[in-house]
C-alpha positions in Angstrom: 61.1 109.4 81.3 64.8 108.6 80.7 66.9 111.7 80.3 68.8 110.2 77.4 65.6 109.7 75.4 64.4 113.2 76.1 67.8 114.7 75.0 67.9 112.5 71.9 64.4 113.6 70.8 65.2 117.3 71.5 68.5 117.0 69.5 66.8 115.3 66.6 64.0 117.9 66.4 64.0 121.0 64.3 61.8 124.0 65.5 60.0 121.8 68.0 59.1 119.1 65.4 60.4 115.7 64.3 59.3 113.6 61.4 57.8 110.2 61.9 60.6 108.7 59.8 63.3 110.3 62.0 61.5 109.3 65.2 61.3 105.7 64.0 65.0 105.8 63.1 65.8 107.2 66.5 63.9 104.4 68.2 65.9 101.8 66.2 69.2 103.5 66.9 68.4 103.6 70.6 66.9 100.1 70.8 63.6 101.3 72.2 60.0 100.9 71.1 58.7 103.7 69.0 56.1 104.3 71.7 58.9 105.4 74.1 60.1 108.0 71.5 56.5 109.2 71.2 56.3 109.5 75.0 59.5 111.5 75.1 58.4 113.8 72.3 55.1 114.4 74.2 57.0 115.2 77.4 59.3 117.5 75.6 56.4 119.2 73.8 57.8 118.1 70.4 55.3 117.5 67.6 55.7 114.4 65.4 54.7 115.2 61.8 54.3 113.3 58.5 53.2 110.2 60.5 53.2 107.2 58.3 51.6 104.3 60.2 49.8 106.0 63.1 52.6 104.8 65.5 52.4 108.1 67.5 
């Protein structure tokens, strides 16, 4: 997993969680598929909540 993705997900999370909306925004900002953000969140043990489309 790319270190920059892990760091971005960790930075965007609050109390070990990140919203689906924020995760999708992060993917768009970083120019990566949402799946990569999901993989980074899994690796960092960060839970994605309020999932809207089942992307994660």
